[in-house]
MDAnalysis code that builds the backbone (N, CA, C; Angstrom):
import MDAnalysis as mda
import numpy as np

u = mda.Universe.empty(693, n_residues=231, atom_resindex=np.repeat(np.arange(231), 3), trajectory=True)
u.add_TopologyAttr("name", ["N", "CA", "C"] * 231)
u.add_TopologyAttr("resid", np.arange(1, 232))
u.add_TopologyAttr("resname", ["MET", "SER", "GLU", "PRO", "ALA", "GLN", "ARG", "VAL", "GLU", "GLU", "LEU", "ARG", "ASP", "GLU", "ILE", "ARG", "LYS", "HIS", "ASP", "HIS", "SER", "TYR", "TYR", "VAL", "LEU", "ALA", "THR", "PRO", "SER", "ILE", "SER", "ASP", "LEU", "GLU", "TYR", "ASP", "ARG", "LEU", "LEU", "GLU", "GLU", "LEU", "ARG", "GLY", "LEU", "GLU", "THR", "LYS", "HIS", "PRO", "GLU", "LEU", "LEU", "THR", "ALA", "ASP", "SER", "PRO", "THR", "GLN", "ARG", "ILE", "GLY", "ASP", "ALA", "PRO", "VAL", "PRO", "HIS", "LEU", "GLU", "GLN", "VAL", "GLU", "HIS", "SER", "VAL", "PRO", "MET", "LEU", "SER", "ILE", "ASP", "ASN", "THR", "TYR", "SER", "LEU", "ASP", "GLU", "LEU", "LYS", "ALA", "TYR", "PHE", "GLU", "ARG", "THR", "ASP", "LYS", "LEU", "LEU", "GLU", "GLY", "GLN", "LYS", "CYS", "SER", "TRP", "VAL", "MET", "GLU", "TYR", "LYS", "ILE", "ASP", "GLY", "VAL", "ALA", "ALA", "SER", "ILE", "ARG", "PHE", "THR", "ASP", "GLY", "ARG", "LEU", "ASP", "LEU", "GLY", "LEU", "THR", "ARG", "GLY", "ASN", "GLY", "THR", "VAL", "GLY", "ASP", "ASP", "ILE", "THR", "HIS", "ASN", "VAL", "ARG", "THR", "ILE", "ARG", "ASP", "VAL", "PRO", "LEU", "LYS", "LEU", "SER", "GLY", "ASP", "ASP", "ILE", "PRO", "ASP", "VAL", "LEU", "GLU", "VAL", "ARG", "GLY", "GLU", "VAL", "TYR", "MET", "THR", "ASN", "GLU", "GLU", "LEU", "SER", "GLU", "LEU", "ASN", "ASP", "ARG", "GLN", "VAL", "ALA", "ALA", "GLY", "GLY", "GLU", "PRO", "TYR", "LYS", "ASN", "THR", "ARG", "ASN", "VAL", "THR", "ALA", "GLY", "THR", "ILE", "ARG", "LEU", "LEU", "ASP", "SER", "SER", "ILE", "ALA", "ALA", "ALA", "ARG", "ASN", "TYR", "VAL", "SER", "PHE", "ALA", "MET", "ALA", "SER", "VAL", "TRP", "VAL", "GLU", "ASP"])
u.atoms.positions = np.array([
    [105.573, 26.347, 132.929],
    [106.352, 27.417, 132.304],
    [105.400, 28.425, 131.656],
    [105.652, 29.713, 131.883],
    [104.799, 30.743, 131.313],
    [104.954, 30.797, 129.798],
    [103.987, 31.430, 129.145],
    [104.043, 31.536, 127.690],
    [105.275, 32.299, 127.207],
    [105.634, 33.474, 127.817],
    [106.856, 34.171, 127.389],
    [108.108, 33.322, 127.593],
    [108.181, 32.623, 128.734],
    [109.357, 31.787, 129.008],
    [109.480, 30.665, 127.993],
    [108.352, 30.057, 127.633],
    [108.369, 28.980, 126.641],
    [108.817, 29.506, 125.283],
    [108.323, 30.676, 124.897],
    [108.705, 31.249, 123.604],
    [110.184, 31.611, 123.586],
    [110.680, 32.129, 124.691],
    [112.103, 32.472, 124.786],
    [112.956, 31.228, 124.562],
    [112.609, 30.116, 125.200],
    [113.380, 28.886, 125.032],
    [113.293, 28.380, 123.601],
    [112.097, 28.476, 122.995],
    [111.942, 28.053, 121.600],
    [112.835, 28.873, 120.681],
    [112.848, 30.192, 120.890],
    [113.660, 31.067, 120.053],
    [115.147, 30.785, 120.233],
    [115.567, 30.596, 121.465],
    [116.984, 30.317, 121.716],
    [117.420, 29.022, 121.048],
    [116.621, 27.978, 121.170],
    [116.966, 26.699, 120.546],
    [117.042, 26.845, 119.026],
    [116.084, 27.562, 118.462],
    [116.061, 27.729, 117.009],
    [117.261, 28.538, 116.536],
    [117.585, 29.614, 117.238],
    [118.719, 30.458, 116.854],
    [120.027, 29.692, 116.984],
    [120.164, 28.889, 118.026],
    [121.391, 28.099, 118.200],
    [121.570, 27.113, 117.049],
    [120.467, 26.511, 116.600],
    [120.548, 25.579, 115.472],
    [120.974, 26.309, 114.200],
    [120.432, 27.499, 113.992],
    [120.812, 28.276, 112.811],
    [122.272, 28.737, 112.900],
    [122.721, 29.090, 114.103],
    [124.127, 29.473, 114.285],
    [125.046, 28.314, 113.917],
    [124.688, 27.114, 114.375],
    [125.504, 25.933, 114.072],
    [125.525, 25.661, 112.569],
    [124.375, 25.786, 111.932],
    [124.306, 25.557, 110.490],
    [125.147, 26.564, 109.721],
    [125.086, 27.803, 110.151],
    [125.758, 28.882, 109.415],
    [127.258, 28.924, 109.702],
    [127.626, 28.927, 110.986],
    [129.023, 29.168, 111.342],
    [129.879, 27.908, 111.412],
    [129.271, 26.767, 111.658],
    [130.043, 25.525, 111.774],
    [129.909, 24.673, 110.515],
    [128.678, 24.450, 110.059],
    [128.457, 23.596, 108.895],
    [128.548, 24.347, 107.575],
    [128.508, 25.686, 107.648],
    [128.544, 26.538, 106.449],
    [127.394, 26.220, 105.499],
    [126.243, 25.860, 106.070],
    [125.045, 25.577, 105.269],
    [123.862, 26.322, 105.874],
    [123.771, 27.626, 105.665],
    [122.659, 28.403, 106.249],
    [121.308, 27.883, 105.781],
    [120.368, 27.840, 106.719],
    [119.050, 27.280, 106.413],
    [117.970, 28.341, 106.307],
    [118.259, 29.581, 106.705],
    [117.297, 30.675, 106.559],
    [118.048, 31.915, 106.081],
    [117.304, 32.908, 105.633],
    [117.935, 34.146, 105.162],
    [118.392, 34.999, 106.343],
    [119.280, 35.967, 106.075],
    [119.730, 36.883, 107.121],
    [118.558, 37.653, 107.717],
    [117.609, 38.028, 106.871],
    [116.447, 38.773, 107.353],
    [115.622, 37.931, 108.333],
    [115.389, 36.675, 107.984],
    [114.627, 35.800, 108.870],
    [115.364, 35.587, 110.190],
    [116.681, 35.436, 110.106],
    [117.487, 35.260, 111.313],
    [117.401, 36.497, 112.204],
    [117.543, 37.666, 111.603],
    [117.491, 38.916, 112.368],
    [116.142, 39.099, 113.052],
    [115.079, 38.657, 112.394],
    [113.748, 38.775, 112.989],
    [113.609, 37.873, 114.216],
    [114.170, 36.668, 114.145],
    [114.148, 35.777, 115.309],
    [114.917, 36.389, 116.474],
    [116.093, 36.940, 116.171],
    [116.922, 37.539, 117.209],
    [116.238, 38.766, 117.819],
    [115.583, 39.555, 116.972],
    [114.909, 40.753, 117.452],
    [113.723, 40.384, 118.344],
    [112.984, 39.334, 117.973],
    [111.871, 38.886, 118.814],
    [112.378, 38.435, 120.172],
    [113.478, 37.673, 120.167],
    [114.059, 37.212, 121.430],
    [114.526, 38.387, 122.274],
    [115.208, 39.333, 121.654],
    [115.693, 40.497, 122.380],
    [114.535, 41.287, 122.992],
    [113.436, 41.394, 122.240],
    [112.278, 42.111, 122.748],
    [111.659, 41.437, 123.958],
    [111.556, 40.102, 123.919],
    [110.997, 39.364, 125.045],
    [111.890, 39.481, 126.283],
    [113.203, 39.424, 126.082],
    [114.123, 39.540, 127.217],
    [114.096, 40.937, 127.818],
    [113.877, 41.936, 126.981],
    [113.770, 43.302, 127.486],
    [112.486, 43.474, 128.298],
    [111.396, 42.896, 127.800],
    [110.102, 43.008, 128.478],
    [110.063, 42.149, 129.731],
    [110.798, 41.029, 129.712],
    [110.825, 40.112, 130.862],
    [112.284, 39.869, 131.273],
    [112.925, 40.848, 131.913],
    [114.364, 40.738, 132.250],
    [114.694, 39.540, 133.120],
    [113.716, 39.020, 133.837],
    [113.979, 37.850, 134.678],
    [114.282, 36.608, 133.849],
    [113.964, 36.656, 132.542],
    [114.211, 35.515, 131.659],
    [115.586, 35.572, 130.995],
    [116.282, 36.690, 131.143],
    [117.587, 36.853, 130.495],
    [118.639, 35.972, 131.169],
    [119.395, 35.221, 130.367],
    [120.468, 34.379, 130.880],
    [121.757, 34.664, 130.115],
    [122.886, 34.324, 130.724],
    [124.192, 34.619, 130.122],
    [124.440, 33.835, 128.847],
    [123.760, 32.688, 128.677],
    [123.993, 31.869, 127.487],
    [122.999, 32.152, 126.370],
    [122.212, 33.210, 126.501],
    [121.273, 33.572, 125.442],
    [122.034, 34.077, 124.220],
    [121.550, 33.754, 123.003],
    [122.213, 34.252, 121.787],
    [122.295, 35.771, 121.709],
    [121.472, 36.472, 122.481],
    [121.528, 37.940, 122.468],
    [122.726, 38.472, 123.242],
    [123.421, 37.600, 123.977],
    [124.510, 38.048, 124.850],
    [125.884, 37.816, 124.238],
    [125.962, 37.786, 122.928],
    [127.252, 37.607, 122.256],
    [128.184, 38.787, 122.531],
    [127.628, 39.964, 122.721],
    [128.426, 41.166, 122.986],
    [128.039, 41.698, 124.350],
    [129.014, 41.919, 125.203],
    [128.744, 42.411, 126.541],
    [128.198, 43.827, 126.533],
    [127.492, 44.181, 127.589],
    [126.922, 45.525, 127.690],
    [127.995, 46.582, 127.918],
    [129.086, 46.212, 128.585],
    [130.130, 47.190, 128.910],
    [131.479, 46.489, 128.943],
    [132.565, 47.214, 128.652],
    [133.895, 46.612, 128.716],
    [134.214, 46.128, 130.129],
    [135.018, 45.072, 130.228],
    [135.464, 44.629, 131.546],
    [136.512, 45.619, 132.051],
    [136.627, 45.816, 133.368],
    [137.571, 46.816, 133.886],
    [139.030, 46.422, 133.686],
    [139.330, 45.131, 133.734],
    [140.704, 44.662, 133.519],
    [140.660, 43.147, 133.311],
    [141.755, 42.583, 132.833],
    [141.839, 41.139, 132.615],
    [142.286, 40.451, 133.905],
    [141.537, 39.431, 134.289],
    [141.904, 38.642, 135.462],
    [142.923, 37.577, 135.059],
    [143.792, 37.223, 135.988],
    [144.735, 36.128, 135.777],
    [144.155, 34.875, 136.420],
    [144.060, 33.792, 135.636],
    [143.459, 32.551, 136.119],
    [144.418, 31.390, 135.871],
    [144.548, 30.525, 136.870],
    [145.438, 29.361, 136.735],
    [144.786, 28.306, 135.849],
    [145.564, 27.734, 134.940],
    [145.067, 26.670, 134.071],
    [144.803, 25.403, 134.870],
    [143.737, 24.703, 134.524],
    [143.440, 23.432, 135.180],
    [144.505, 22.397, 134.845],
    [145.019, 22.464, 133.631],
    [146.107, 21.611, 133.153],
    [147.105, 22.540, 132.473],
    [148.411, 22.411, 132.751],
    [149.378, 23.322, 132.118],
    [149.182, 23.396, 130.602],
    [149.271, 24.600, 130.066],
    [149.064, 24.823, 128.635],
    [150.424, 25.085, 127.994],
    [151.041, 24.035, 127.509],
    [152.406, 24.114, 127.018],
    [152.447, 24.582, 125.569],
    [153.561, 25.161, 125.184],
    [153.746, 25.584, 123.800],
    [154.376, 24.441, 123.004],
    [154.331, 24.544, 121.680],
    [154.881, 23.521, 120.797],
    [156.205, 24.006, 120.229],
    [157.221, 23.156, 120.295],
    [158.522, 23.523, 119.731],
    [158.448, 23.549, 118.205],
    [159.338, 24.335, 117.597],
    [159.410, 24.330, 116.133],
    [160.823, 23.986, 115.676],
    [160.948, 23.642, 114.426],
    [162.253, 23.346, 113.852],
    [162.215, 23.617, 112.354],
    [163.392, 23.935, 111.808],
    [163.528, 24.126, 110.369],
    [164.551, 23.141, 109.802],
    [164.870, 22.125, 110.613],
    [165.907, 21.159, 110.245],
    [165.319, 19.766, 110.082],
    [165.559, 19.145, 108.923],
    [165.107, 17.779, 108.704],
    [165.839, 16.806, 109.632],
    [167.089, 17.110, 109.938],
    [167.849, 16.242, 110.855],
    [167.233, 16.252, 112.249],
    [166.813, 17.427, 112.732],
    [166.178, 17.513, 114.046],
    [164.847, 16.764, 114.049],
    [164.119, 16.869, 112.945],
    [162.840, 16.182, 112.845],
    [163.046, 14.665, 112.843],
    [164.048, 14.210, 112.111],
    [164.352, 12.780, 112.076],
    [164.740, 12.277, 113.460],
    [165.545, 13.067, 114.173],
    [165.973, 12.673, 115.514],
    [164.779, 12.589, 116.469],
    [163.810, 13.480, 116.291],
    [162.601, 13.459, 117.115],
    [161.798, 12.189, 116.855],
    [161.669, 11.827, 115.586],
    [160.965, 10.589, 115.245],
    [161.656, 9.381, 115.882],
    [162.977, 9.359, 115.825],
    [163.728, 8.218, 116.362],
    [163.587, 8.134, 117.877],
    [163.610, 9.283, 118.570],
    [163.427, 9.285, 120.024],
    [162.033, 8.767, 120.392],
    [161.055, 9.164, 119.620],
    [159.680, 8.728, 119.894],
    [159.544, 7.226, 119.694],
    [160.140, 6.692, 118.632],
    [160.094, 5.246, 118.375],
    [160.710, 4.467, 119.533],
    [161.800, 4.961, 120.079],
    [162.464, 4.276, 121.198],
    [161.584, 4.269, 122.439],
    [160.912, 5.393, 122.687],
    [160.045, 5.480, 123.860],
    [158.848, 4.535, 123.753],
    [158.418, 4.253, 122.526],
    [157.273, 3.360, 122.314],
    [157.649, 1.888, 122.408],
    [158.937, 1.610, 122.493],
    [159.451, 0.252, 122.713],
    [158.843, -0.770, 121.747],
    [158.976, -0.500, 120.468],
    [158.562, -1.463, 119.457],
    [157.118, -1.352, 119.009],
    [156.309, -0.504, 119.667],
    [154.927, -0.324, 119.223],
    [154.899, 0.418, 117.881],
    [153.934, 0.058, 117.060],
    [153.821, 0.697, 115.753],
    [153.401, 2.157, 115.920],
    [154.071, 3.006, 115.185],
    [153.803, 4.444, 115.299],
    [153.531, 5.028, 113.915],
    [152.482, 5.814, 113.804],
    [152.206, 6.506, 112.548],
    [152.052, 7.998, 112.858],
    [152.333, 8.819, 111.869],
    [152.359, 10.256, 112.068],
    [151.336, 10.959, 111.177],
    [150.782, 12.017, 111.693],
    [149.826, 12.823, 110.945],
    [150.385, 14.238, 110.818],
    [150.422, 14.745, 109.614],
    [150.904, 16.102, 109.369],
    [149.716, 16.993, 109.032],
    [149.729, 18.219, 109.520],
    [148.648, 19.145, 109.210],
    [149.186, 20.574, 109.171],
    [148.490, 21.429, 108.448],
    [148.876, 22.831, 108.398],
    [148.642, 23.477, 109.763],
    [149.499, 24.410, 110.104],
    [149.344, 25.138, 111.363],
    [148.415, 26.329, 111.156],
    [147.448, 26.482, 112.040],
    [146.595, 27.665, 112.035],
    [147.337, 28.760, 112.783],
    [147.603, 29.861, 112.107],
    [148.410, 30.919, 112.711],
    [147.519, 31.899, 113.455],
    [147.047, 31.454, 114.596],
    [146.194, 32.298, 115.420],
    [146.758, 32.439, 116.820],
    [145.878, 32.495, 117.804],
    [146.264, 32.632, 119.199],
    [145.686, 31.451, 119.971],
    [146.524, 30.777, 120.733],
    [146.073, 29.616, 121.501],
    [145.086, 30.056, 122.580],
    [144.033, 29.270, 122.740],
    [143.034, 29.579, 123.757],
    [142.503, 28.292, 124.366],
    [142.154, 28.371, 125.632],
    [141.537, 27.258, 126.338],
    [140.118, 27.690, 126.703],
    [139.128, 26.868, 126.362],
    [137.724, 27.229, 126.560],
    [137.045, 26.138, 127.383],
    [136.398, 26.566, 128.456],
    [135.770, 25.598, 129.366],
    [134.259, 25.797, 129.420],
    [133.548, 24.668, 129.428],
    [132.093, 24.657, 129.589],
    [131.771, 23.940, 130.894],
    [130.934, 24.541, 131.709],
    [130.486, 23.933, 132.960],
    [128.980, 23.767, 132.900],
    [128.510, 22.537, 133.139],
    [127.083, 22.221, 133.002],
    [126.564, 22.627, 131.621],
    [127.413, 22.483, 130.607],
    [127.016, 22.741, 129.231],
    [127.072, 24.195, 128.809],
    [127.447, 25.099, 129.711],
    [127.464, 26.521, 129.390],
    [128.884, 27.068, 129.356],
    [129.154, 27.949, 128.398],
    [130.471, 28.569, 128.300],
    [130.796, 29.276, 129.609],
    [131.893, 28.874, 130.213],
    [132.209, 29.331, 131.560],
    [133.489, 30.150, 131.622],
    [134.462, 29.800, 130.761],
    [135.769, 30.445, 130.878],
    [136.554, 30.336, 129.583],
    [137.230, 31.414, 129.213],
    [138.159, 31.412, 128.091],
    [139.471, 32.017, 128.550],
    [140.572, 31.327, 128.295],
    [141.884, 31.787, 128.760],
    [142.902, 31.803, 127.628],
    [143.815, 32.764, 127.675],
    [144.995, 32.725, 126.817],
    [145.995, 31.742, 127.416],
    [147.044, 31.405, 126.649],
    [148.062, 30.503, 127.200],
    [148.832, 31.168, 128.323],
    [149.096, 32.475, 128.186],
    [149.881, 33.164, 129.211],
    [151.268, 32.564, 129.326],
    [151.669, 32.230, 130.562],
    [152.984, 31.609, 130.751],
    [152.894, 30.088, 130.798],
    [151.720, 29.557, 130.455],
    [151.533, 28.105, 130.459],
    [150.912, 27.594, 131.744],
    [151.095, 28.325, 132.823],
    [150.512, 27.963, 134.112],
    [149.338, 28.863, 134.459],
    [149.473, 30.145, 134.113],
    [148.439, 31.143, 134.369],
    [148.161, 31.888, 133.075],
    [146.882, 32.098, 132.750],
    [146.515, 32.818, 131.539],
    [145.586, 33.974, 131.833],
    [145.356, 34.820, 130.827],
    [144.427, 35.943, 130.959],
    [143.005, 35.483, 130.673],
    [142.075, 35.944, 131.492],
    [140.666, 35.628, 131.303],
    [140.114, 36.474, 130.154],
    [139.821, 35.822, 129.023],
    [139.289, 36.517, 127.839],
    [137.874, 36.018, 127.517],
    [137.176, 35.564, 128.546],
    [135.831, 35.015, 128.348],
    [134.930, 35.992, 127.609],
    [135.020, 37.277, 127.965],
    [134.140, 38.287, 127.356],
    [134.339, 38.377, 125.849],
    [135.565, 38.141, 125.369],
    [135.822, 38.166, 123.931],
    [135.518, 36.830, 123.262],
    [135.766, 35.731, 123.948],
    [135.441, 34.403, 123.403],
    [133.941, 34.292, 123.151],
    [133.152, 34.938, 123.992],
    [131.701, 34.873, 123.842],
    [131.223, 35.502, 122.532],
    [132.033, 36.336, 121.918],
    [131.639, 36.988, 120.666],
    [131.915, 36.115, 119.440],
    [132.657, 35.018, 119.613],
    [133.036, 34.165, 118.481],
    [131.861, 33.274, 118.122],
    [131.344, 33.445, 116.919],
    [130.073, 32.835, 116.547],
    [130.098, 31.316, 116.489],
    [131.262, 30.696, 116.218],
    [131.273, 29.238, 116.155],
    [131.640, 28.598, 117.500],
    [131.732, 29.402, 118.553],
    [131.870, 28.878, 119.912],
    [130.487, 28.924, 120.567],
    [129.900, 27.773, 120.867],
    [128.544, 27.786, 121.443],
    [128.540, 28.376, 122.850],
    [127.520, 29.162, 123.149],
    [127.340, 29.643, 124.517],
    [126.741, 28.533, 125.380],
    [126.066, 27.589, 124.717],
    [125.472, 26.443, 125.404],
    [125.640, 25.220, 124.516],
    [126.170, 24.134, 125.072],
    [126.366, 22.913, 124.308],
    [125.030, 22.231, 124.057],
    [124.943, 21.533, 122.944],
    [123.732, 20.785, 122.615],
    [124.046, 19.295, 122.607],
    [123.021, 18.487, 122.794],
    [123.219, 17.046, 122.802],
    [122.601, 16.420, 124.047],
    [122.625, 15.087, 124.096],
    [121.995, 14.364, 125.204],
    [122.985, 13.925, 126.276],
    [124.265, 13.891, 125.961],
    [125.264, 13.384, 126.914],
    [126.346, 14.439, 127.119],
    [126.001, 15.522, 127.787],
    [126.916, 16.642, 127.989],
    [127.631, 16.474, 129.328],
    [128.954, 16.493, 129.351],
    [129.686, 16.329, 130.615],
    [129.491, 17.528, 131.540],
    [129.733, 17.303, 132.820],
    [129.622, 18.392, 133.800],
    [130.636, 19.488, 133.499],
    [131.830, 19.060, 133.106],
    [132.897, 20.008, 132.747],
    [133.562, 19.521, 131.468],
    [133.731, 20.416, 130.524],
    [134.459, 20.112, 129.288],
    [135.367, 21.281, 128.976],
    [136.657, 21.009, 128.884],
    [137.618, 22.048, 128.518],
    [138.341, 21.635, 127.242],
    [138.280, 22.494, 126.227],
    [138.941, 22.221, 124.957],
    [139.980, 23.302, 124.683],
    [140.951, 22.942, 123.870],
    [142.002, 23.898, 123.512],
    [142.208, 23.911, 122.010],
    [142.564, 25.074, 121.519],
    [142.779, 25.229, 120.096],
    [143.217, 26.639, 119.769],
    [142.794, 27.113, 118.601],
    [143.227, 28.418, 118.117],
    [142.030, 29.336, 117.854],
    [142.223, 30.599, 118.186],
    [141.317, 31.659, 117.755],
    [142.058, 32.410, 116.656],
    [141.411, 32.628, 115.518],
    [142.132, 33.238, 114.406],
    [141.209, 34.063, 113.522],
    [141.834, 34.813, 112.621],
    [141.120, 35.635, 111.649],
    [141.479, 35.149, 110.254],
    [140.509, 35.098, 109.370],
    [140.785, 34.677, 108.002],
    [141.473, 35.803, 107.230],
    [142.151, 35.441, 106.147],
    [142.796, 36.451, 105.306],
    [141.764, 37.408, 104.704],
    [140.608, 36.876, 104.354],
    [139.550, 37.715, 103.787],
    [139.088, 38.762, 104.795],
    [138.919, 38.340, 106.039],
    [138.482, 39.284, 107.075],
    [139.554, 40.336, 107.342],
    [140.840, 39.925, 107.301],
    [141.924, 40.888, 107.490],
    [141.910, 41.937, 106.385],
    [141.677, 41.492, 105.148],
    [141.634, 42.426, 104.028],
    [140.523, 43.456, 104.215],
    [139.352, 42.992, 104.637],
    [138.227, 43.909, 104.849],
    [138.497, 44.844, 106.024],
    [139.122, 44.315, 107.075],
    [139.469, 45.151, 108.225],
    [140.464, 46.238, 107.830],
    [141.464, 45.870, 107.025],
    [142.459, 46.857, 106.598],
    [141.845, 47.922, 105.686],
    [140.873, 47.519, 104.883],
    [140.164, 48.527, 104.078],
    [139.499, 49.560, 104.975],
    [138.884, 49.088, 106.053],
    [138.234, 50.010, 106.988],
    [139.269, 50.854, 107.722],
    [140.391, 50.235, 108.073],
    [141.454, 50.962, 108.767],
    [141.990, 52.109, 107.918],
    [142.304, 51.814, 106.660],
    [142.872, 52.819, 105.763],
    [141.852, 53.924, 105.492],
    [140.593, 53.533, 105.303],
    [139.552, 54.526, 105.047],
    [139.386, 55.482, 106.219],
    [139.676, 54.995, 107.427],
    [139.562, 55.827, 108.623],
    [140.850, 56.578, 108.930],
    [141.850, 56.413, 108.048],
    [143.115, 57.115, 108.239],
    [144.123, 56.382, 109.091],
    [143.871, 55.098, 109.376],
    [144.787, 54.325, 110.202],
    [145.757, 53.503, 109.378],
    [146.680, 52.846, 110.078],
    [147.658, 51.979, 109.436],
    [147.088, 50.573, 109.296],
    [147.304, 49.909, 108.166],
    [146.805, 48.535, 108.011],
    [147.571, 47.571, 108.919],
    [146.900, 46.524, 109.347],
    [147.547, 45.499, 110.170],
    [148.403, 44.611, 109.272],
    [149.521, 44.148, 109.818],
    [150.496, 43.404, 109.012],
    [150.065, 41.964, 108.742],
    [149.487, 41.296, 109.719],
    [149.081, 39.901, 109.510],
    [147.966, 39.527, 110.477],
    [147.333, 38.395, 110.208],
    [146.177, 37.975, 110.994],
    [146.545, 37.648, 112.440],
    [147.732, 37.077, 112.654],
    [148.090, 36.671, 114.013],
    [148.265, 37.883, 114.930],
    [148.943, 38.912, 114.444],
    [149.189, 40.081, 115.282],
    [147.892, 40.775, 115.695],
    [146.990, 40.934, 114.732],
    [145.746, 41.619, 115.063],
    [144.882, 40.768, 115.988],
    [144.931, 39.447, 115.825],
    [144.175, 38.564, 116.712],
    [144.730, 38.612, 118.132],
    [146.052, 38.536, 118.247],
    [146.685, 38.563, 119.571],
    [146.377, 39.864, 120.312],
    [146.307, 40.963, 119.567],
    [146.005, 42.236, 120.208],
    [144.545, 42.361, 120.581],
    [143.668, 41.946, 119.680],
    [142.233, 42.123, 119.906],
    [141.707, 41.228, 121.011],
    [142.181, 39.981, 121.079],
    [141.608, 39.014, 122.001],
    [141.827, 39.419, 123.452],
    [142.781, 40.328, 123.699],
    [143.064, 40.774, 125.066],
    [142.510, 42.170, 125.352],
    [141.758, 42.736, 124.422],
    [141.150, 44.035, 124.666],
    [140.021, 43.915, 125.688],
    [139.757, 44.990, 126.388],
    [138.719, 44.987, 127.410],
    [137.325, 45.146, 126.822],
    [137.235, 45.771, 125.642],
    [135.950, 46.042, 125.009],
    [135.598, 44.929, 124.029],
    [134.625, 44.103, 124.384],
    [134.279, 42.943, 123.546],
    [133.608, 43.324, 122.237],
    [133.103, 44.547, 122.131],
    [132.450, 44.951, 120.886],
    [133.448, 45.009, 119.730],
    [134.723, 45.247, 120.038],
    [135.753, 45.289, 118.993],
    [136.001, 43.890, 118.451],
    [136.105, 42.916, 119.337],
    [136.289, 41.521, 118.901],
    [135.084, 41.060, 118.095],
    [133.886, 41.447, 118.523],
    [132.672, 41.039, 117.814],
    [132.652, 41.579, 116.394],
    [133.152, 42.795, 116.207],
    [133.135, 43.424, 114.881],
    [134.161, 42.811, 113.940],
    [135.128, 42.049, 114.475],
    [136.205, 41.511, 113.645],
    [136.000, 40.053, 113.253],
    [134.883, 39.481, 113.630],
    [134.470, 38.169, 113.107],
    [135.526, 37.080, 113.236],
    [136.012, 36.863, 114.437],
    [136.977, 35.792, 114.655],
    [136.311, 34.429, 114.586],
    [137.112, 33.417, 114.281],
    [136.644, 32.037, 114.267],
    [137.573, 31.212, 115.144],
    [137.168, 29.983, 115.429],
    [137.969, 29.143, 116.322],
    [138.116, 27.742, 115.756],
    [139.115, 27.039, 116.255],
    [139.331, 25.647, 115.856],
    [139.805, 24.888, 117.091],
    [138.954, 24.005, 117.613],
    [139.311, 23.210, 118.790],
    [140.067, 21.968, 118.353],
    [141.228, 21.735, 118.962],
    [142.079, 20.624, 118.542],
    [142.062, 19.456, 119.517],
    [141.781, 19.726, 120.800],
    [141.842, 18.646, 121.781],
    [141.053, 19.002, 123.027],
    [140.542, 17.986, 123.691],
    [139.933, 18.193, 125.009],
    [140.980, 17.835, 126.056],
    [141.087, 18.666, 127.084],
    [142.106, 18.429, 128.116],
    [141.499, 18.112, 129.469],
    [140.185, 18.314, 129.596],
    [139.540, 18.037, 130.876],
    [138.073, 17.721, 130.614],
    [137.683, 16.502, 130.999],
    [136.287, 16.088, 130.889],
    [135.888, 15.497, 132.240],
    [134.808, 15.997, 132.786],
    [134.359, 15.548, 134.098],
    [132.863, 15.267, 134.054],
    [132.459, 14.047, 134.357],
    [131.048, 13.665, 134.352],
    [130.472, 13.695, 135.760],
])
């Protein structure tokens, strides 16, 4: 391996570790200035040696140009929606139906707050981010890979020693209330109308063709389940 290629790999590994510490663990290990210097060095090497540039490099969080349109892609596994209810009687009836289906097996329930974002399915092939889809109609979704790549807590390349050939996870892409407040401040200052809630602005942004807009809005993600693992 050439010296530039070796340095590029060293920088990418180091930046990925810092990204994980900052965006996932919330325990930054270096200052913003030090981080920016690492990224700038990597960007400079990739510019000088374009043959070393790869799609999973930390410098590729934002695409060079908007995509011309959203592609429709079939889900590997149907992406179903979750029913809701506001009735305790309906909830009780659901519990009773589930108990009957389990035929005497012990059943316990876990309750959790709902993240009010946009459902997304994210696939990694050979450890690299390969595809991001909206739920769509449950069978076919919109390809939003270009925007998913801008989400800092979604790795462009998986780390670890036992990475499956294919891994597809599903969860939510969302915006925090703090980020919405800051976005609305910018909107009003520019003479625009403030957004009403985090879900609406997320649903609109995640399907935009220009990934630089999604990158500027600092979305985060929460993976809830894996639906496809292939070794």
